[in-house]
C-alpha positions in Angstrom: -3.8 178.8 194.1 -4.3 176.3 191.3 -7.7 175.3 192.6 -8.8 179.0 192.9 -7.6 179.6 189.4 -9.5 176.7 188.0 -12.7 177.7 189.9 -12.5 181.2 188.7 -11.9 180.0 185.1 -15.0 177.7 185.4 -17.1 180.6 186.6 -15.9 182.8 183.8 -16.8 180.2 181.3 -20.3 179.7 182.7 -20.8 183.4 182.7 -19.8 183.7 179.1 -22.0 180.8 178.2 -25.0 182.4 179.9 -24.4 185.9 178.6 -23.2 185.2 175.0 -23.7 181.6 174.0 -27.4 181.4 174.9 -28.6 184.2 172.5 -26.4 182.8 169.8 -27.9 179.3 170.4 -31.4 180.6 170.0 -30.5 182.5 166.8 -28.8 179.4 165.3 -31.7 177.2 166.2 -34.1 179.6 164.4 -31.9 180.0 161.4 -30.5 176.5 160.9 -31.8 173.6 162.9 -29.1 171.2 161.9 -26.4 173.6 163.2 -28.1 173.4 166.6 -26.3 170.2 167.3 -23.2 172.2 168.1 -24.9 174.1 170.9 -26.7 171.0 172.1 -23.3 169.5 172.9 -22.6 172.3 175.5 -25.8 171.5 177.3 -25.6 167.7 177.3 -21.8 167.2 177.9 -20.2 168.3 181.3 -17.4 170.7 181.2 -14.1 169.2 182.0 -10.5 169.9 181.6 -8.5 168.1 179.0 -10.7 169.0 176.1 -9.7 168.1 172.6 -9.8 171.7 171.5 -6.4 173.2 172.3 -6.4 176.3 174.5 -10.1 175.9 175.5 -11.2 173.8 178.5 -14.6 172.3 178.8 -15.5 172.2 175.1 -16.5 168.7 173.7 -14.4 167.1 171.0 -15.8 166.0 167.6 -15.8 162.4 168.7 -17.9 163.2 171.8 -20.8 164.8 169.9 -24.3 163.3 169.9 -25.7 161.5 166.9 -27.5 163.4 164.2 -31.0 164.6 165.1 -34.2 163.1 163.8 -34.8 166.2 161.6 -31.6 165.6 159.7 -32.3 161.9 159.4 -35.8 162.7 158.1 -34.3 165.1 155.6 -31.8 162.5 154.4 -34.6 160.0 154.0 -36.6 162.5 152.0 -33.6 163.3 149.9 -33.0 159.6 149.2 -36.7 159.2 148.3 -36.5 162.2 146.0 -33.4 160.8 144.4 -35.1 157.5 143.8 -38.1 159.2 142.3 -35.8 161.3 140.1 -34.1 158.1 138.9 -37.5 156.6 138.1 -38.5 159.8 136.3 -35.2 159.6 134.3 -36.0 156.0 133.3 -39.5 157.0 132.3 -38.1 160.0 130.4 -35.7 157.7 128.6 -38.5 155.3 127.7 -40.7 158.1 126.5 -37.8 159.5 124.4 -37.4 156.1 122.8 -41.1 155.9 122.1 -41.1 159.4 120.6 -38.2 158.4 118.3 -40.2 155.3 117.3 -43.3 157.4 116.6 -41.1 159.8 114.6 -39.8 157.0 112.5 -43.3 155.8 111.9 -44.4 159.3 111.0 -41.5 159.6 108.5 -42.4 156.2 107.0 -46.0 157.4 106.7 -44.9 160.6 105.0 -42.8 158.7 102.6 -45.7 156.4 101.7 -48.0 159.4 101.3 -45.4 161.0 99.0 -45.1 157.7 97.0 -48.9 157.6 96.7 -49.0 161.2 95.5 -46.3 160.3 92.9 -48.4 157.3 91.7 -51.5 159.5 91.6 -49.7 162.1 89.4 -48.4 159.3 87.1 -52.0 158.0 86.9 -53.2 161.5 86.0 -50.5 161.7 83.2 -51.6 158.3 81.9 -55.2 159.3 82.0 -54.3 162.5 80.0 -52.4 160.3 77.4 -55.4 158.0 77.2 -57.7 161.0 76.6 -55.4 162.2 73.9 -55.3 158.8 72.3 -59.1 158.7 72.5 -59.4 162.1 70.8 -56.9 161.0 68.1 -58.9 157.8 67.6 -62.1 159.7 67.3 -60.5 162.0 64.7 -59.1 159.0 62.9 -62.5 157.3 62.9 -64.1 160.5 61.6 -61.4 160.8 58.9 -62.0 157.1 58.0 -65.7 157.7 57.8 -65.2 160.7 55.6 -62.9 158.6 53.4 -65.5 155.8 53.3 -68.2 158.3 52.3 -66.0 159.7 49.6 -65.1 156.3 48.4 -68.8 155.3 48.4 -69.7 158.4 46.4 -66.9 157.7 43.9 -68.0 154.1 43.6 -71.6 155.2 43.1 -70.4 157.6 40.3 -68.3 154.9 38.7 -71.2 152.4 39.0 -73.6 154.8 37.3 -71.1 155.5 34.5 -70.5 151.8 34.0 -74.2 151.2 34.1 -74.8 153.8 31.3 -72.0 152.2 29.2 -73.4 148.8 29.8 -76.9 149.9 28.8 -75.4 151.4 25.6 -73.6 148.2 24.8 -76.7 146.2 25.6 -78.6 148.3 23.1 -76.0 147.7 20.4 -76.2 143.9 21.1 -79.9 144.0 20.8 -79.5 145.7 17.5 -77.1 142.9 16.4 -79.6 140.3 17.6 -82.4 142.1 15.7 -80.7 141.3 12.4 -78.2 144.0 11.7 -74.8 142.5 10.9 -71.9 143.6 13.2 -68.9 144.6 11.1 -65.3 144.0 12.1 -64.8 147.6 12.8 -67.8 147.6 15.1 -66.3 144.6 16.9 -62.9 146.3 17.2 -64.5 149.5 18.5 -66.7 147.5 20.9 -63.7 145.6 22.2 -61.7 148.8 22.7 -64.5 150.4 24.6 -64.9 147.3 26.7 -61.1 147.3 27.4 -61.3 151.0 28.3 -64.1 150.4 30.7 -62.4 147.4 32.3 -59.2 149.5 32.7 -61.3 152.4 34.2 -63.0 149.9 36.6 -59.6 148.4 37.6 -58.3 151.9 38.2 -61.2 152.8 40.4 -60.8 149.5 42.3 -57.1 150.4 42.9 -58.2 153.8 44.2 -60.7 152.2 46.5 -58.0 149.8 47.7 -55.6 152.8 48.4 -58.4 154.6 50.3 -59.0 151.4 52.3 -55.3 151.0 53.0 -55.1 154.6 54.2 -58.1 154.1 56.5 -56.4 150.9 57.8 -53.2 152.8 58.6 -55.1 155.5 60.4 -57.1 153.0 62.4 -53.9 151.1 63.3 -52.3 154.3 64.6 -55.3 155.1 66.7 -56.8 151.7 67.8 -54.7 148.7 66.6 -57.5 146.2 67.5 -60.3 147.9 65.5 -58.6 148.3 62.1 -59.4 144.8 60.6 -63.2 145.0 61.1 -63.4 148.6 59.7 -61.3 147.8 56.7 -63.4 144.7 55.9 -66.5 146.7 56.2 -65.1 149.4 53.9 -64.1 146.8 51.3 -67.5 145.1 51.5 -69.3 148.4 51.3 -67.4 150.2 48.5 -65.6 147.5 46.5 -68.4 144.9 45.9 -70.1 146.9 43.2 -66.9 147.7 41.4 -65.7 144.1 41.5 -69.0 142.9 40.2 -69.0 145.3 37.3 -65.4 144.3 36.4 -66.4 140.7 36.3 -69.3 141.6 34.1 -67.1 143.6 31.7 -64.6 140.7 31.5 -67.5 138.3 30.6 -69.0 140.7 28.1 -66.8 139.9 25.1 -67.7 136.3 25.4 -71.3 137.2 25.4 -70.8 139.3 22.3 -68.9 136.6 20.5 -71.7 134.1 21.3 -74.3 136.5 20.0 -72.3 137.1 16.9 -71.8 133.4 16.1 -75.4 132.6 16.9 -76.4 135.3 14.3 -74.0 133.8 11.7 -75.5 130.3 12.1 -79.1 131.5 12.4 -79.3 130.1 16.0 -81.1 132.0 18.8 -78.7 133.5 21.3 -78.1 131.3 24.3 -77.6 134.3 26.6 -78.5 137.9 26.5 -76.9 140.9 28.1 -80.4 141.8 29.4 -80.3 138.7 31.4 -77.0 139.8 33.0 -78.1 143.4 33.7 -81.9 143.6 34.1 
């Protein structure tokens, strides 16, 4: 009885495998090749009693299965290769990220340098504007100094002409004295007073010329500190030489008059004439 029961059980299992497990095996092979290993175990391993699966005879245990198929091994190899490539790509990405950070730092430094250069250019533009303003102020000061010099020259010319007329008048009176007319004491006093007045007037004009020259010097010092000395010297030489010469002549004129008077008293010819001083 036991052998008949075992034989009928084996036949039933084979029938079930043929009728039901074969279609499922084909479907599993088409859907998922790696799951086909389960069904391969039924074909390669003989059915026997004492299976490791409780309640089912003839099914192989997990330890009796075949090794993994070549397809799965190839898939694992490909996966390992892909992981290695991914690791290399991550390393390259990290290196590229560091390079991008370095380039960004260089770009920030270049932008900072460009901003600094723009600031320097703006400061240079401001300095150029200040220099243009100083140049314009210097030109205005030079024009004002030139106008002051022209005015001083005209005033000096007027003073020189007036002094020349007075000197001609005094020269004429001296010639009258030399011709034989005696000069009285009142004439001498009047002549002396007029000479003192002319000398005072000439000194006043010289002081005015000095004040104009000082103003021109201050203007030139405010505009161009290096150019004031030469312009001032030129102004003094141009406008003050005639006045100083006439002042010296007026200072020496009383001595000439006294010599002429004494020479007339002692019947001596005059040693010096005013006409020799002012032709």
